[in-house]
N, C-alpha and C positions, 0 to 999 in steps of 0.2 A: 504494499500500500504506499503510495507516494505521500510525503510530508514535507514540511518546511521548517527550517531552524533559523531563528533570528540571531544575528551577531551585531553587537554594538561596537562601533569603533570611532576614531576621530572624525572620519568623514560622515558619520551618521549610521543609522541602522541599515544593515544589508541582510538579504535573505538567501539562504542556501537551500536549493531543492534536493531532496533525498528520494532515491527510488530503490527498489529491490530487484536484483538481477534474477535470472532463471535459476541460479544455484542457491538462492536465498540470501546472498550477501547484500548489504546496503552500500550504495555508492552515491557520490555527489554528482548532481546534474548541472552544477555551475552556480555562481553567485550573481544575484540580480538586485535591482533597485526596489522592486515591489514584491509583495507577498503573492499576488495573483500570477505574475510572470514566472516566479520560481516554481509555484505549484503546477502551472500549465506545462512547463518544460519537463518537470519531473514525471508527470503522468505520461507524456508522450514518450519519454525515454524508457519508462518501464514497459510500455506496450511494445516498443521497438525491441527491447532486450528479450522479452518473452516470445517475440515472433522470430527470433534467431535471424534477423536481417543483417546484411553485411555492409550496406551503403552507409554514408555518413549519418551519424545518429542525430536525433533532434537537439540534444545538448551541444553536440559539436557544431551544428548549424547555428545555434543560438549564441554560442560564445566565439565563433569564428571572427577574427578581426578583418578589417579591409585589406591589410597587407597579405594575410593568409589566403583570403578568397581571391585576391588579384593574382597571386603567384600560383596557387593550386588549382583554381578553376577558370578564372576569367581569361588570362593570357594563354591558357592551354586549350580550352574547349570552346571559346566563343567563336561562333560561325562567321568569320570574316577572312579576307585574304591575308596573306603573309605580310604584305606591305602595310595594311591597316593595323594588323596586330603589332607590328614593330612600332608604328606611330603611337598606338595606345600604351605600349610599354614604356616609351620615352616620356610621355606625359605623366603616367602614373609614377614613374621613378623620380621625376624632377618637380612635379607640382602637387601631387596627391599624397603619396605614401609618407614623405617626410613630415607632413603636417597632421594628417588625420588617419594615418595607417594603423595606429594602435586602437582606434575605435572599433566596436563591434558593428559589423555590417547590418545586422538585424535591428540595431537601435538607431541607425541614421534614417530618420523619417523625413518626409517632405516638409513638414513644419520646421524641423531642425535646420534644413538647408535654407529655407526661406528666411527664417529668423536670423541665422548666422550671416547671410548675405546682407540683410538689412542693417544689422548692427555694424558689420565690418565696413559697409559703404559709408555709413554716417561717421564712423571712426576715422576712416581715411580721408573723408571730406574735411573733417576738423583738422587732421594732420596736415592736409594741403593748405588750408586757410592760415594755419599757424607756422607754416614754413618747415614742418618736419619732413615733408616729401614734396616733390615737384609735379606729381601726377596722381590721378585716381583711376586705377584700371577698370573699375566697375562702370558699366554704361549708364546713361541717363543721369549723369552727375554734372553739376554746374562747373564745367571746366572748358577752357578754350581748347578746342580740338586742333590738333596739329594739321596743317594743310596737307592734303594728299599730293603725292608726287605726280608730276605730269607724265603722261604716257608718251614715250618718244616714238615718233614715226618718221621713217625716211622718205624723202621725195624720190621721184623717178630718177633724176640725175644722180642723186647720192647713191641709190641702190645700184645703178649701172656702174658707177665707179667702184663700189664695193665688190661686185662680181668680177670686174676686171682685175681687181687686186688679188682675187682668189685664182691664181694662175694654175693651181692643180685641178684637173678636170673633175675628180670626185667631189672635192670641196665646193666647186662651183655648182654642180648638179644638186648636192645636198642643200645649199642655200636656196637654189631656185625652187626645189620641191617644198622647202619650208615656207617660203613666201607665197606659194600658189596653193598649197593644200591646207595651210594653217594648222598643220599637225603639231602636237606637242612633242618634245624630245623623246619622252617615254613611248610615244606612239610611232615615231619614225624609225624605231629599231626594227619593226616588222611590218611591211606593207604587203598587201595582196593585190596584184594587178590583174585586170582582165583587158589585155591589149586589143582583143577583137572588138570589144564594145567601148574602148577608151574609158574604162571605169577603174576606180580605185576603191578598195575596201579597207576601212580602218577597223580592225576587229580585235586588236590586242594591244597591250602596253607592257612595259618591262620596268621593274624597279630593282634596286640593289638591296638585298636583305642580309643582315649579319647572321652569324652561325646560330645564335640563340633562337631565331624566329624562322630560319630557312627550313623548308620541309626535308631537305637532305641532311641537315645538321652541319653543313659547311657554308661559309659566307660566299655569296655569289649573286648573280642575277636571277630574277624569277619573273617569268613571263605569265601575265594574267590573260585569261581568254576574253578580255573585254577592254575597251579603251578606258581612259581616266574617269569619264563621267558614267560609265556603265552601258552606254548605248552604242551599238554598231553604227557605223556611218558608211554610206556608199554614194559616191558622186563621180561625175565625169571630169576627166582631165583633157587638156588640149592635145591635138594630134602631135604637135611639136614636142611636148613634154613626154608623151608616150614613146615617141621615136628616140628621144634622148635617153630614156631609161633603158630601152632595148639595146641601144648601142653600148651603154655602160655595162649591161650584163654580158654582152658578147665580148667586149674588150677585156674583161677581167675573168671570163670563164665561170661565171656564177651559176650554180645549179639551182633546182627548185627549192632545196632545203637550206641554201646559203643565205646569209644576211646580205641585204642590199648594200649596206655600208659597214662592213666589219672593221674591227679595231685595227687590224694589220694594214688596212688600206690607207690609214691616216698616220698610224704611229711609226711606220717604217718607210714613209715616203722619203725619197732622196732626190734632191735637185741634182744638177749636173755635178759630177765628181770634182772634188778639189784637186787641182793639178799643182804639183810642186814645181816651182820655178827654179831652174838651174842657174838663172842669172842673178838670183838673190844671194848676194855674198854677205853672210853674217858671220861674226866671229863665234868660235865654239864656246859652249857654256861650261863654266868651271864651278863646281860645288865648293862648299866650305871645307870639305875634306880633301880638296884638290883633285877630284875626279873630273875628267873632261868628257863632255857629252856633245856629240855632233848633232846638228839639227836634222829632224826627220827620224829620230830614234825614240824608243820608249823612254829612256832616261830623260831626254831633253823635254819631252812632252809632259810626262807625269811627275818625274822627280823635280825638274826645274820649272815646271808649270809654264812652258813656252807656248805662245799662241801664234807663231809665225806660220807662213803658208805651208812649209815643209812639215812642221810638226802637227798641224791640223790635218793635213792629208794623211799622215801616218795614223793619227787617232781614229779618223773615219774608217780607214781600211782595217784597222785592228778591231774596232767594234763590229764591223760587218762580219769578219771572220769569227769572232766570238759568238755572235748570234747563230751563225751557221753551224757551229760546233754544238751549241746547246740544242738546236733542233734536231741535229743528227743523232745526238745521244737519246733524245726522246722518241727516236724512230720516225722522224719526219724528214721530208726532203723538199727541196725547192722553196717556194714561198711559205710564209707562216700559215699555220693551220687556219682554215676558214670555216670549219665546222662548228656548230653551236654545242660545244662540250663544256665550257666553263665561262666564268665571267669576263675573262680577258678578251673574249672574241667580240664583245659589244663595243661600240664607239663610246669611249669615256668622255665625260663633259670637259675635263681639263684638256684632252687632246684636241677636241673641236675648238675650244676657246683659244688655243694658240693660233690656229688659222684665222679665226674670226677677229681676234683683237688686232692682228697685223693688218687685215684688210679694212677693218673699221677705221684705224688710224690713217691709212692711206686714202680712204674715202673722205676724210675730214669730218666724220661723225663724232659726236660726243662720247666720252668714256662710259656714260650710263647706257649706251645703246648695246644691249646684250643680245645674245642669240634669240631669246624669247621675244624680243621686239620685232623679229621678222614676222611672227604671227600677227602682232598688232598692225604692222605695216600692211600686210596683205588684206586683212579685214577692212582696214580704213580705205584702201584703194577701191575695194569692191563697193563699199557704201558711197564713195565719191562718184563712182560710175552710175549710180542709181539702181543697183541691184536690190531686189526686194529683201527686206530684213529677215523674213522668214527663211528664205533660201540661204542667206548668210548664216543665220543661227544653226540651220541643219548641217551645213558644211563645217562650221567651226566647232560644233559639239557643245554649244552653250545650253545651259539648263532652262533658260527663259529668254524672252525677247528683251527683258529689262537689261540683261547683261549686254546684249548685242547693241542696244540703243546707246550705250555709253560711248561707242566709237563714233557716233554722230557728233557728240560733243567735241571730240578731238578735231574733227573737220571744221567745226564752227570756230575753233580757236585760230585756225589758219585762214579763215574767211576775211578778206581785206575789203569787202564791199562797204562796210560801215566806216572803216577808216578812210576810204576813198571819198565817201559821201561827205564826211566832215571836212576833208581837205578842200572840197569844192567851195566851201564857204569862203575860204581865203583867196580864191582865185580872182584876179582882177578882170572884170568884164572888158572885153575888146570894144 
């Protein structure tokens, strides 16, 4: 028979639920703030024990903390993708568990959350007013909101200069696809083309998952069978773009299962080889120990850190040979592996940024013009041409027309009709 024992302490009276197991022994079902709650859990625990059930007991559920539930249940069995689970894990670790992880998850009610938010909001408002902090992270508070950053959009001439600065053909095609399809970087990793009908299918996206959340138990890329917003998209591409993609596939011998832009295609690109000039007469290098190193040798390049033409040519050739040896040891031959076997085969963001940043500077675009702005640029061009917003929304994969309509405001910023009308006031009549 379940019962309750009262215990008086410094924090007040607490109640311990007691139940009898199947073998007749009495055990504790946990300590609670009220007599009713302690008796309720003790009764449930006794029925659970007599039923010889193996799942988590009622007392275990009642006393489980937020940290325990998050680690044992939520991050393991919550039905979401690996990328979302990884994001939940980061938020819980940094913003939830350090503060309320010790609380019992069964005792955090809606009223508790609402009351806590209300008091914390008022407290932070007072701290802001008295100068203890310079912001209040809770919404709907009397604060001066920071101005939103302007969305950078390239003009047609600027984009043309940017593409011209991307001298490497795969990089130029990657940028053109980005600005015309408006695909996100995670979606551009895997495209499905129907060249017969000039159609492009955006059906999946790829994210990098660490070992803790990756299904394989090893850190690497994980391809989800849907785009970022969850909806598949299918739309037409131009005949010229389809032809360019086909020529790209033929030029690099890509198969049906290969990536359109694998990592090796960008990471190991070589411009024209560095030629060591025999006419460059430089004195030999002498170390502090008296060792003499001739230019174009390993010692001159790496021990003396020389960057002359001969030493750079030696370093380039040395690195190429080293990579070839590494691939040979791994059982590979020729170019780097193009099959989707591990995370290194996908185009990394930092690799593409090297190409992008150099072209951006050559085109005279601001430093804040990131690769993602190619998507903004393409959408703004379409709206400027008068394309229906619903068609733009479907191609871009926006969740609502409200998001798409924001790009119209970008074009309004560039509209000079009002400025020209005001300037006419100062014109002297003839």
